[in-house]
Steps between C-alpha positions, in 0.01 A plus 500: 500500500721282719428736790125446459537121486708500819249722677211273402701193603578662836133584543398140431767361735398747770131417455559126527725561802229713660237227452744239632572710807128531569452125450793405724371729773161334521591137417484267802783276373803666659581196714372156401506193724789267424419134448796325658541150630381155413132586469420537129126550550441864578151624580564861597707778357548814709562837339615800699478847351529859612128536564363148559563130551338241277460124530437292190361154572581247229494777239122509518407720792671829577447689825660839555502709814624855541731561794292583810707776654756739361663520841556123516700490176879479497667836442668370183161415348368846583807657338462281190135600469594866520783465247281316250220758534755778444631309197150471353439874540844588364455275197165660418649849530801399288274347236283813481810723473633277223170526311510879525864510391446270201178675398652847498828388344309407187284814500744781555843555360571840660523437874731198516633602844158494665413164349832342594430585865187281488691218333787525751260516798317192369832318461614583852159401639510166313852432631398587854190282475705205380734535796210535745342181360829311524542564873199308642503234229869418537490524879209254513673266257817511707318421825310210338822345370680556832216337698466213252858387556499570874480166687350673807184600309235224521401338171141619535616866508731481199382697198593528134517800267155596379388628162464855630875520559573404139245753376666761722849426368386517138307821568804658665717407202248649256467819704877542522532438124229761428668746736837445335346561156339826608807622688714440192311770306 
């Protein structure tokens, strides 16, 4: 009975982590313009994401534009895009394997070895997905913090941590927790 509750809990954590990974991948709020200085009236907020830039004017009007050329992007952004797409695919595969493992654990009592392979594979895939999500999210967070405190970076180019980074960190934690639960069986 405890085994079933842990499997369902792992499935829920993995599912929420999968949705969070998908959301973090497509959210434009990876880097958000920092409002620094004596000017307290701010009319524009700039969001930079993996796929597009957005400008919000006074919180009323939002304009988003996809990046024009893949070749003009920094290599780190291209790598982060690839890692997040891999993470989305891996999380979907891990979630489907977990569903199969949980479904057949409850149905059959004879072939425990075959079922435990699905559960273990789902656990490893969830762990791997969590690590893959952590790499671009943490790297981006680190570069934002480093540039924010660098006096050589102009104030207009300083950015703050965006909501997508927080979603990515929470998703990675949930995926790692789900993977740990499944690997413990």
